[in-house]
C-alpha positions in Angstrom: -8.0 14.2 4.3 -10.3 12.0 2.3 -10.1 8.2 2.3 -8.7 8.3 -1.3 -5.9 10.7 -0.2 -5.2 8.4 2.7 -4.9 5.5 0.3 -2.7 7.4 -2.1 -0.3 8.3 0.8 -0.3 4.8 2.0 0.5 3.3 -1.5 3.5 5.7 -1.9 4.7 5.0 1.7 4.4 1.2 1.2 6.4 1.4 -2.0 9.0 3.9 -0.7 8.4 6.5 -3.3 7.5 10.2 -3.4 3.9 11.4 -3.6 3.2 13.0 -7.0 -0.5 13.5 -7.4 -1.6 15.0 -10.7 -3.7 18.1 -10.9 -7.4 17.5 -11.4 -7.3 19.4 -14.7 -4.4 17.4 -16.1 -5.2 14.7 -18.6 -4.7 11.0 -18.7 -4.8 8.7 -21.7 -7.5 6.1 -21.2 -8.8 3.4 -23.5 -12.5 3.5 -22.3 -13.5 1.0 -25.1 -11.7 -1.7 -23.2 -13.4 -1.0 -19.8 -14.9 -4.1 -18.2 -12.1 -6.4 -19.0 -9.4 -7.6 -16.6 -6.7 -6.8 -15.7 -6.7 -3.0 -15.4 -3.3 -1.8 -16.6 -1.8 1.6 -15.9 1.6 3.2 -16.4 3.0 6.6 -15.9 5.4 8.4 -18.3 6.9 11.8 -17.4 4.4 14.7 -17.5 4.2 16.5 -20.8 2.1 19.3 -22.3 -0.9 19.2 -19.9 -0.9 15.4 -19.5 0.1 13.9 -16.2 1.7 10.8 -17.8 -0.8 8.2 -16.8 -2.1 5.8 -19.5 -4.9 3.3 -18.6 -6.4 0.3 -20.4 -8.2 -2.9 -19.5 -7.5 -6.4 -20.8 -4.4 -7.9 -22.4 -4.6 -5.7 -25.6 -2.3 -2.8 -26.0 -2.6 -0.8 -29.2 -0.1 1.8 -30.4 -2.7 3.4 -32.7 -3.4 7.1 -32.3 -7.0 6.5 -31.5 -6.5 3.8 -28.8 -6.2 6.3 -25.9 -8.5 9.2 -25.5 -7.8 12.2 -23.2 -9.7 12.4 -19.9 -9.2 14.9 -17.1 -7.9 13.4 -13.9 -11.0 14.7 -12.0 -13.2 12.3 -14.1 -11.3 9.2 -13.1 -13.4 8.6 -10.0 -16.4 8.0 -12.3 -14.6 6.1 -15.1 -11.9 4.1 -13.3 -12.3 4.3 -9.5 -9.9 1.3 -9.0 -6.9 3.4 -10.0 -7.5 6.3 -7.6 -5.3 4.9 -4.8 -2.3 4.7 -7.2 -2.6 8.1 -8.9 0.1 9.7 -6.7 2.8 7.3 -7.9 5.4 9.3 -9.8 6.6 8.7 -13.4 8.2 5.3 -13.9 5.5 3.2 -12.1 3.2 0.5 -13.5 0.1 -1.0 -12.0 -1.9 -4.1 -12.8 -5.1 -4.8 -11.0 -7.7 -7.6 -11.1 -10.0 -9.1 -8.5 -7.7 -10.5 -5.8 -4.6 -9.3 -7.7 -2.3 -6.3 -7.3 1.0 -5.9 -9.0 2.8 -2.5 -8.8 6.4 -2.1 -10.0 8.9 0.5 -11.0 9.9 0.4 -14.7 12.8 2.8 -15.7 12.0 2.1 -19.4 9.0 4.4 -19.1 11.4 7.3 -19.3 12.6 6.2 -22.8 9.7 7.5 -24.9 
């Protein structure tokens, strides 16, 4: 196993949840135009139509506009957002917020009401 896989297993074990790693060819929604800001925010909706349910953005700004999130294959997250890799196996319903010296991970059942 790779160090990333070990970290993913550990995160799921620590949080007492199942391991649900997306396929590399699945897509995430990512707001690359916000990269470089803090915090990194991520949430996972249920899988749908080739997406794995993950949406990622940086900073305090969330935008419901259709052009805010762009599709990106999971396999490219190592390059564009390596900080999220340890959390990718969390199943639908989980949220993550990361910043230097800060980690907040919680279950949000509202993510099933889309």
